[in-house]
C-alpha positions as CSV (number, residue, x, y, z in Angstrom):
1,X,148.4,50.1,114.3
2,X,149.8,47.4,112.0
3,X,146.4,47.6,109.7
4,X,146.9,51.2,109.0
5,X,150.4,51.1,107.0
6,X,149.0,51.7,103.6
7,X,152.6,51.5,102.2
8,X,153.8,48.2,103.8
9,X,155.3,46.1,101.1
10,X,157.0,43.1,103.1
11,X,155.5,42.3,105.9
12,X,157.6,39.3,107.6
13,X,156.7,37.8,111.0
14,X,158.7,34.1,110.6
15,X,159.3,32.4,113.9
16,X,157.8,35.2,115.9
17,X,155.7,32.5,118.2
18,X,152.2,33.9,117.4
19,X,149.2,32.1,118.4
20,X,146.1,33.8,116.4
21,X,145.3,35.9,113.7
22,X,142.0,38.2,114.5
23,X,139.0,36.5,112.8
24,X,138.0,40.0,111.7
25,X,139.3,43.3,110.9
26,X,136.5,44.9,109.4
27,X,137.5,47.2,106.3
28,X,141.0,47.8,107.6
29,X,142.6,45.2,105.3
30,X,142.3,47.9,102.6
31,X,145.3,49.7,104.0
32,X,147.0,46.4,102.9
33,X,146.7,47.5,99.1
34,X,150.4,47.5,98.3
35,X,151.5,44.3,100.8
36,X,153.4,42.0,98.1
37,X,155.3,39.5,100.5
38,X,153.5,37.9,103.6
39,X,155.5,35.3,105.8
40,X,153.9,34.0,108.9
41,X,155.7,30.9,108.9
42,X,157.4,29.1,111.8
43,X,154.7,30.2,114.2
44,X,152.0,28.4,116.3
45,X,148.6,29.4,114.7
46,X,145.8,26.8,115.7
47,X,143.0,27.8,113.5
48,X,141.7,28.3,110.3
49,X,142.8,30.6,108.0
50,X,140.6,33.6,108.0
51,X,138.3,35.0,105.1
52,X,139.5,38.7,105.4
53,X,143.5,37.0,104.6
54,X,142.0,36.0,101.0
55,X,141.1,39.3,100.1
56,X,144.8,41.2,100.2
57,X,145.0,40.4,96.7
58,X,148.3,42.1,96.0
59,X,150.2,39.3,97.2
60,X,152.8,38.0,95.3
61,X,154.7,35.9,97.9
62,X,152.6,34.0,100.8
63,X,154.5,31.6,103.3
64,X,151.9,30.3,106.0
65,X,154.4,26.8,106.5
66,X,155.4,25.1,109.8
67,X,152.2,26.1,111.7
68,X,148.9,24.4,112.4
69,X,146.3,25.9,110.3
70,X,143.2,24.0,109.4
71,X,140.8,24.3,106.9
72,X,140.6,25.6,103.8
73,X,138.3,27.7,101.4
74,X,139.3,26.3,97.7
75,X,137.5,29.1,96.1
76,X,139.0,31.8,98.3
77,X,142.5,31.5,96.7
78,X,141.0,32.6,93.5
79,X,141.5,36.1,94.6
80,X,145.2,35.8,94.4
81,X,145.9,37.0,90.9
82,X,149.3,37.9,91.3
83,X,150.5,35.2,93.3
84,X,153.6,33.5,92.2
85,X,155.2,31.9,95.3
86,X,152.8,29.8,98.0
87,X,154.0,27.6,101.0
88,X,151.4,26.1,102.8
89,X,153.6,22.9,103.9
90,X,153.6,21.8,107.1
91,X,149.8,22.0,108.5
92,X,146.8,20.2,109.0
93,X,144.8,21.8,106.2
94,X,141.8,20.0,104.7
95,X,138.5,20.4,103.6
96,X,136.1,19.3,100.7
97,X,138.2,20.6,97.9
98,X,137.3,19.0,94.3
99,X,139.5,21.1,92.1
100,X,139.8,20.0,88.4
101,X,142.8,21.7,87.4
102,X,145.6,22.2,90.0
103,X,148.4,24.5,88.5
104,X,151.2,25.2,91.1
105,X,153.9,25.4,88.7
106,X,156.9,27.1,90.1
107,X,155.3,27.8,93.7
108,X,157.7,27.0,96.5
109,X,155.8,24.1,98.2
110,X,158.7,22.8,100.2
111,X,160.1,19.3,100.0
112,X,157.4,17.3,100.3
113,X,153.8,16.7,98.6
114,X,150.8,18.4,100.1
115,X,148.3,16.5,102.4
116,X,145.7,18.0,100.9
117,X,146.2,16.3,97.7
118,X,145.4,13.1,98.8
119,X,141.7,14.5,99.1
120,X,141.6,15.4,95.3
121,X,140.1,12.6,93.3
122,X,138.6,14.4,90.5
123,X,141.4,16.2,89.2
124,X,142.2,16.2,85.2
125,X,145.4,18.3,85.3
126,X,148.2,18.4,88.2
127,X,150.7,20.6,87.6
128,X,153.8,20.4,90.5
129,X,156.6,21.4,88.1
130,X,159.9,23.1,89.7
131,X,158.1,23.3,92.8
132,X,161.2,22.2,95.2
133,X,159.8,18.6,96.0
134,X,162.1,16.3,97.0
135,X,160.0,13.5,98.5
136,X,159.3,10.3,97.1
137,X,156.2,10.1,95.1
138,X,153.3,8.6,97.2
139,X,151.5,5.6,96.0
140,X,148.5,7.2,96.1
141,X,149.2,9.5,94.0
142,X,149.0,7.2,90.9
143,X,145.4,6.0,91.8
144,X,143.6,9.6,92.7
145,X,141.8,10.3,89.7
146,X,140.5,8.0,87.2
147,X,139.9,11.4,84.8
148,X,143.3,12.4,85.3
149,X,144.8,13.9,82.0
150,X,148.2,15.3,82.7
151,X,150.5,14.7,85.8
152,X,153.5,17.1,85.5
153,X,156.3,16.8,88.3
154,X,159.2,17.6,86.4
155,X,162.0,19.6,87.4
156,X,162.0,19.0,91.0
157,X,164.4,16.5,92.9
158,X,162.1,13.6,93.5
159,X,163.6,10.4,94.3
160,X,163.1,6.9,94.7
161,X,161.7,4.1,92.4
162,X,158.3,4.2,90.3
163,X,156.2,1.7,91.7
164,X,154.9,-1.4,89.7
165,X,151.3,0.0,89.7
166,X,152.9,2.9,87.4
167,X,152.3,0.5,84.4
168,X,148.4,0.3,85.0
169,X,148.3,3.9,85.1
170,X,145.4,5.6,83.5
171,X,146.9,9.3,83.1
172,X,147.2,10.4,79.8
173,X,150.1,12.6,79.8
174,X,152.9,12.0,82.5
175,X,156.0,14.3,82.8
176,X,158.6,13.4,85.6
177,X,161.7,14.8,83.7
178,X,164.5,16.3,85.4
179,X,164.1,14.7,88.7
180,X,166.5,12.2,90.7
181,X,164.2,9.2,90.0
182,X,166.4,5.7,89.9
183,X,166.0,1.8,89.4
184,X,164.9,-0.4,86.8
185,X,162.6,1.0,84.4
186,X,159.1,-0.1,84.6
187,X,157.0,-1.8,81.7
188,X,155.7,1.6,79.8
189,X,151.9,2.3,80.8
190,X,149.6,1.2,77.6
191,X,147.2,3.9,78.3
192,X,149.1,7.1,78.5
193,X,149.5,8.9,75.4
194,X,152.6,11.2,76.2
195,X,155.4,10.0,78.5
196,X,158.6,12.1,79.5
197,X,161.3,10.3,81.8
198,X,164.1,12.3,80.7
199,X,167.4,13.1,82.9
200,X,166.7,10.8,85.2
201,X,168.9,7.6,86.2
202,X,166.8,4.8,85.3
203,X,168.7,1.8,84.2
204,X,167.7,-1.5,82.5
205,X,165.9,-1.9,79.2
206,X,163.2,-0.6,77.5
207,X,159.8,-3.1,78.0
208,X,156.2,-2.1,77.0
209,X,153.1,-3.6,78.7
210,X,151.6,-7.0,76.8
211,X,148.5,-4.9,76.0
212,X,148.4,-2.4,73.1
213,X,150.3,0.6,73.9
214,X,149.0,3.9,72.9
215,X,151.8,6.2,73.4
216,X,152.5,8.8,70.6
217,X,155.2,10.8,72.4
218,X,158.2,8.8,74.2
219,X,161.0,10.4,75.8
220,X,163.5,8.6,77.8
221,X,166.9,10.3,77.2
222,X,169.4,11.0,79.3
223,X,169.0,7.9,81.6
224,X,171.4,5.0,82.1
225,X,169.0,2.5,80.1
226,X,170.6,-0.1,78.1
227,X,169.8,-3.3,75.7
228,X,168.5,-2.6,72.3
229,X,165.2,-1.0,71.0
230,X,162.7,-3.9,71.4
231,X,160.6,-5.1,68.3
232,X,157.3,-4.2,70.5
233,X,158.3,-0.5,69.7
234,X,156.7,-1.5,66.3
235,X,153.4,-1.3,68.0
236,X,153.4,2.1,68.4
237,X,152.2,5.0,66.3
238,X,155.1,7.3,67.5
239,X,154.9,11.4,66.6
240,X,158.1,11.7,68.8
241,X,160.8,9.1,69.6
242,X,163.6,10.5,72.0
243,X,166.0,8.0,73.7
244,X,169.6,9.6,73.3
245,X,172.2,9.7,75.7
246,X,171.8,6.3,77.0
247,X,173.8,2.8,77.1
248,X,171.7,1.5,74.2
249,X,173.2,-0.6,71.1
250,X,172.1,-3.1,68.4
251,X,170.9,-2.1,65.0
252,X,167.9,0.2,64.5
253,X,164.4,-1.6,64.2
254,X,163.1,-1.8,60.7
255,X,159.4,-0.9,61.3
256,X,159.6,2.6,60.7
257,X,157.3,2.6,58.0
258,X,154.3,2.6,60.6
259,X,155.2,5.6,62.6
260,X,154.0,9.1,61.9
261,X,157.3,10.5,63.3
262,X,158.1,14.4,63.7
263,X,161.3,13.7,65.7
264,X,163.7,10.6,66.2
265,X,166.5,11.3,68.6
266,X,168.8,8.4,69.0
267,X,171.8,10.5,69.6
268,X,174.7,9.4,72.0
269,X,174.4,5.8,72.1
270,X,175.9,2.6,70.7
271,X,173.7,1.7,67.6
272,X,175.3,-0.2,65.0
273,X,174.5,-1.1,61.2
274,X,173.0,1.3,58.7
275,X,170.0,3.7,58.7
276,X,167.1,1.8,57.9
277,X,165.4,2.0,54.4
278,X,162.1,1.9,56.0
279,X,162.8,5.5,57.6
280,X,162.0,6.9,54.3
281,X,158.5,6.5,54.7
282,X,158.6,9.0,57.8
283,X,157.7,11.6,55.7
284,X,156.4,14.1,58.3
285,X,159.9,14.0,60.0
286,X,161.0,17.5,61.3
287,X,164.3,16.2,63.2
288,X,166.5,13.5,62.7
289,X,169.7,13.1,65.3
290,X,171.1,10.1,64.7
291,X,174.9,11.6,66.1
292,X,177.3,10.2,68.1
293,X,176.5,6.1,67.4
294,X,178.5,3.8,65.6
295,X,176.3,3.9,62.4
296,X,178.2,3.3,59.0
297,X,177.4,2.9,55.2
298,X,176.7,5.7,53.0
299,X,174.2,8.7,53.7
300,X,170.9,7.5,52.1
301,X,170.1,9.4,48.6
302,X,166.5,8.9,49.6
303,X,167.0,11.3,53.0
304,X,166.5,14.0,50.2
305,X,164.2,12.6,48.0
306,X,161.7,11.6,50.6
307,X,162.1,13.7,54.1
308,X,161.1,17.2,52.3
309,X,159.8,18.5,55.8
310,X,163.3,18.0,57.4
311,X,164.9,21.1,59.5
312,X,167.5,19.5,61.3
313,X,169.5,16.8,60.4
314,X,172.2,15.7,62.9
315,X,174.3,12.5,61.5
316,X,178.3,13.6,63.0
317,X,180.5,11.2,65.1
318,X,179.4,8.2,63.2
319,X,181.0,5.8,60.5
320,X,179.2,6.9,57.5
321,X,181.5,7.1,54.4
322,X,181.2,7.8,50.6
323,X,180.2,11.2,49.3
324,X,177.5,13.6,50.1
325,X,174.6,12.8,47.9
326,X,173.6,16.0,45.9
327,X,170.2,14.7,47.1
328,X,170.6,16.3,50.1
329,X,170.2,19.7,48.6
330,X,166.7,18.8,48.0
331,X,165.9,19.4,51.7
332,X,164.9,23.0,50.7
333,X,164.0,23.8,54.6
334,X,166.9,22.5,56.3
335,X,168.2,24.7,58.6
336,X,170.7,22.5,60.4
337,X,173.4,20.1,58.4
338,X,175.7,18.2,60.8
339,X,177.5,15.7,59.3
340,X,180.9,16.0,61.3
341,X,183.6,13.6,62.4
342,X,182.6,10.6,59.6
343,X,184.5,9.5,56.9
344,X,182.7,11.3,54.0
345,X,185.2,11.8,51.0
346,X,184.8,13.7,47.6
347,X,183.9,17.4,46.7
348,X,181.3,19.7,48.6
349,X,178.1,19.4,46.5
350,X,177.7,22.4,43.9
351,X,174.1,22.7,45.0
352,X,174.9,23.4,48.8
353,X,173.5,26.5,48.2
354,X,169.9,25.5,47.4
355,X,168.9,25.4,51.5
356,X,166.3,28.5,51.0
357,X,165.7,28.2,54.6
358,X,169.6,29.5,54.8
359,X,169.4,31.9,52.7
360,X,167.5,34.7,54.8
361,X,167.7,34.7,58.5
362,X,165.0,32.8,60.1
363,X,163.1,34.9,62.6
364,X,160.9,34.3,65.9
365,X,157.4,34.0,63.8
366,X,158.8,30.6,62.9
367,X,158.9,29.1,66.2
368,X,155.2,27.7,66.1
369,X,156.9,25.0,63.8
370,X,159.0,23.6,66.1
371,X,156.5,23.2,69.2
372,X,154.3,20.3,69.6
373,X,150.7,20.7,71.3
374,X,147.7,18.5,71.7
375,X,144.8,17.7,73.8
376,X,147.0,15.6,76.4
377,X,150.5,17.2,76.0
378,X,151.6,20.6,77.1
379,X,153.9,22.6,74.6
380,X,156.8,20.2,73.8
381,X,160.0,22.0,72.7
382,X,162.4,20.1,70.5
383,X,166.2,20.5,71.6
384,X,169.4,19.8,69.7
385,X,173.1,19.6,70.8
386,X,175.2,21.5,68.4
387,X,179.1,22.6,68.3
388,X,180.1,25.7,68.0
389,X,183.2,27.6,68.4
390,X,184.5,24.0,69.7
391,X,182.0,23.9,72.3
392,X,179.0,22.0,72.0
393,X,175.9,23.3,73.7
394,X,172.0,22.7,73.9
395,X,169.8,24.6,71.7
396,X,165.8,24.9,72.7
397,X,163.9,27.9,72.7
398,X,166.5,29.9,70.1
399,X,166.4,26.8,67.9
400,X,164.2,28.0,65.5
401,X,166.7,30.6,64.8
402,X,169.9,28.6,64.4
403,X,171.1,28.0,60.9
404,X,174.2,25.6,61.0
405,X,176.5,23.6,58.6
406,X,179.2,21.2,60.1
407,X,180.9,19.2,57.5
408,X,184.1,19.1,59.9
409,X,186.7,16.4,60.3
410,X,185.8,14.1,57.5
411,X,188.2,13.8,54.3
412,X,186.4,15.9,51.9
413,X,188.4,17.3,48.9
414,X,188.0,20.5,45.9
415,X,187.4,23.4,46.1
416,X,184.5,25.6,48.2
417,X,181.6,25.9,45.8
418,X,180.8,29.7,44.8
419,X,177.2,28.3,45.7
420,X,177.5,28.5,49.2
421,X,177.5,32.2,49.0
422,X,173.9,31.9,48.4
423,X,173.4,31.0,52.2
424,X,173.2,34.8,53.1
425,X,171.6,33.6,56.4
426,X,173.9,31.1,57.3
427,X,175.1,31.6,60.9
428,X,177.9,29.0,61.1
429,X,180.2,27.3,58.7
430,X,182.6,24.7,59.8
431,X,184.7,23.0,57.0
432,X,187.6,22.2,59.0
433,X,190.0,19.3,59.2
434,X,189.5,18.3,55.6
435,X,191.6,18.7,52.3
436,X,189.8,21.4,50.5
437,X,192.0,23.5,48.2
438,X,191.5,26.4,46.2
439,X,191.0,30.0,47.4
440,X,188.6,31.4,49.9
441,X,185.7,32.8,48.2
442,X,186.3,36.5,47.5
443,X,183.0,37.9,47.8
444,X,182.5,35.7,51.3
445,X,181.9,39.1,53.2
446,X,178.1,39.0,51.4
447,X,177.2,36.2,54.2
448,X,176.0,39.0,56.3
449,X,174.4,36.7,59.3
450,X,178.1,34.6,59.7
451,X,178.9,34.3,63.4
452,X,181.2,31.4,63.4
453,X,183.8,31.0,60.3
454,X,186.2,27.8,60.9
455,X,188.2,26.7,57.6
456,X,191.1,25.5,59.8
457,X,193.3,22.3,58.7
458,X,192.6,22.3,55.1
459,X,194.8,23.1,51.9
460,X,193.3,26.4,51.1
461,X,195.8,29.1,49.4
462,X,195.9,32.5,48.2
463,X,195.1,35.5,50.0
464,X,192.5,35.9,52.7
465,X,189.8,37.9,50.9
466,X,189.4,41.9,52.3
467,X,185.5,41.2,52.7
468,X,185.8,39.1,55.6
469,X,185.7,42.7,57.5
470,X,182.1,43.0,56.2
471,X,180.9,40.2,58.5
472,X,179.7,42.5,61.3
473,X,178.0,39.6,63.3
474,X,181.4,37.5,63.3
475,X,182.8,36.6,66.7
476,X,184.8,33.4,65.7
477,X,187.4,32.9,63.2
478,X,189.8,30.2,62.7
479,X,191.9,30.1,59.1
480,X,194.7,28.5,60.8
481,X,197.0,25.3,59.2
482,X,196.1,26.5,55.5
483,X,198.7,27.6,53.0
484,X,197.2,31.1,52.9
485,X,199.6,34.1,52.1
486,X,199.7,37.9,52.0
487,X,198.4,40.4,54.1
488,X,195.9,39.7,56.9
489,X,192.9,42.0,56.3
490,X,191.7,44.7,59.2
491,X,189.3,46.9,59.6
492,X,185.5,46.5,61.3
493,X,184.7,43.1,63.1
494,X,188.2,42.0,62.0
495,X,189.7,44.4,64.3
496,X,188.3,42.4,67.1
497,X,189.4,39.1,65.9
498,X,193.3,39.8,66.5
499,X,194.4,36.6,68.0
500,X,197.5,35.0,66.1
501,X,195.9,31.4,66.9
502,X,193.2,32.5,64.1
503,X,195.8,32.7,61.6
504,X,198.8,30.3,62.8
505,X,200.2,27.8,60.3
506,X,200.0,30.0,57.3
507,X,203.9,30.8,57.3
508,X,203.3,33.5,54.5
509,X,201.1,35.9,56.0
510,X,202.0,38.9,57.2
511,X,201.0,41.9,58.9
512,X,198.8,42.3,62.2
513,X,198.5,40.6,64.4
514,X,201.6,38.9,63.5
515,X,204.8,40.9,64.2
516,X,206.4,40.3,60.9
517,X,205.7,43.2,58.3
518,X,205.0,42.9,54.8
519,X,206.9,43.9,51.9
520,X,206.9,48.0,51.4
521,X,205.4,48.4,55.1
522,X,208.6,49.5,56.7
523,X,210.4,52.9,57.1
524,X,213.8,51.5,56.4
525,X,215.5,50.6,52.8
526,X,217.3,47.2,52.5
527,X,221.2,47.3,52.8
528,X,221.8,47.0,48.9
529,X,219.7,49.3,48.1
530,X,220.6,52.1,50.4
531,X,224.6,51.4,48.9
532,X,223.5,51.7,45.6
533,X,221.9,55.0,46.5
534,X,224.7,56.1,48.3
535,X,226.5,55.5,45.1
536,X,224.3,56.8,42.9
537,X,224.4,60.1,45.1
538,X,227.9,60.3,45.0
539,X,228.3,59.9,41.4
540,X,225.5,63.2,41.1
541,X,227.9,65.5,43.4
542,X,231.2,64.5,41.1
543,X,229.1,65.3,38.1
544,X,228.0,68.5,39.8
545,X,231.7,69.3,40.7
546,X,232.9,69.1,37.1
547,X,229.9,71.3,35.9
548,X,230.6,73.9,38.0
549,X,234.5,73.6,37.2
550,X,233.4,73.6,33.8
551,X,231.5,76.7,34.0
552,X,234.5,78.9,36.2
553,X,237.1,77.7,33.7
554,X,235.2,78.9,30.8
555,X,234.3,82.0,32.2
556,X,237.8,82.7,33.1
557,X,238.9,81.7,29.3
558,X,236.1,84.2,28.2
559,X,237.4,86.7,30.5
560,X,240.9,86.4,28.9
561,X,239.9,86.3,25.4
562,X,238.3,89.7,26.0
563,X,241.1,91.4,27.7
564,X,243.3,90.0,25.3
565,X,241.0,91.5,22.5
566,X,241.1,95.3,24.0
567,X,244.9,95.2,25.0
568,X,245.4,94.1,21.1
569,X,243.3,96.9,19.8
570,X,244.7,99.5,22.2
571,X,248.2,98.8,21.2
572,X,247.4,99.2,17.6
573,X,246.3,102.9,18.3
574,X,249.4,103.9,19.9
575,X,251.3,102.7,17.0
């Protein structure tokens, strides 16, 4: 009867103590054309998976776990063209499978590594990322295949330590990021091209194998690694180096000239000293993130002169001093300039409006510029920590669409350059916590892409430009603690930004959202003006009374004169 339900989409028989499946149902399986979820887990099947089973091509979720299925036909799985979730764990599956590419990413495989993997000795790619594995990595995995190019076990909950044999593995690209691995970081393998161990709990120093190391991509971020960067790193020809968010210290190495770096991420450590001069030879650099360290000295002028490909420059939270060199304006491709929380002085460069990538809004078609992919490595996307609205956020997939300038919490002086208004594609501008003076540029409303504007804690004066109401994407505005005066502009997007905290600390501002009204707004007049008006009104009434009395008295006098003349003439006639 079940085989005659053509509209059946969910078929769940979990834990029903079933013992067998029919070996054949002829053509009746065709009635399962809409079946998308099939769950036969936790039964007592003691058989091979029948061939007809693999003809249900509509399946998206298949769970056969916790049974005693044995045998497997590797070619049969090719019929599951829509399959998204597959759980075959806790069975006795075996058979002669010699797969070259094993891609089970984002399939729910259960907590353990599938046993049938033990028989795979010819694979070139093994992707078990995001499959809910919480097991330790078995020793046999590292020696399974001499042809392996890519091993991806990322985004699981894999625990334990890496074995000593890890250092001698021949796998070209290894991704173990976002797991729960711990213990001392073993010597890094000499035959791998790409190694990603980010977001685990590795400790100890960085150490390389004594042999020549082939690494091009090294990502060890978000661990507990300590010590300094070893001099042996100079043996590498790195394209990506990300060791951010660790416990590393000491000065940066001076051998950058040898690298062909595209990205360097050293942020959130305790590195000291100055930025090495040899970094100027890394002319292919796209991302430089040295933020949140203890670096000092001036921002090198060669950064603007040599690193013409730079898109993201993040030096925030260090001890850099001196002025912002005007050569920085030569980085015409720059999309993010973050120099916040340093000791920078002097005025903003007049040329700050020269960043041509900030003149127009970046679009999704540019994204290819931020992604690395090669024969041995999966697509690798850059990520960057940026502060917006006072909150630090990580930008990865949408990083190509971001344009930011953050120069907050320095000692910058002078006025806001008019050239800044050229950056029509700028989304975030933070100049807070400086000593800037003068007026807010009158035409700031032309910066139509602006989402966040923070000019707080400066010495700006004058009125708030009414053109701010033209910033239709503005969702965060902070002009507090300046010397601004006059009426707070309203209308359009500013109607939604009516928080008094955006304007507090400016005692001469008036109008909503503040309760104090601006001069001329109220319906009542001042007492002195009212008294004077009453006096004027009283004077006018008196004047009118005298006028009327004059008219009446004149009329009476005129009448008496007429009557007098008539009486005089009458008396003459009588005589």
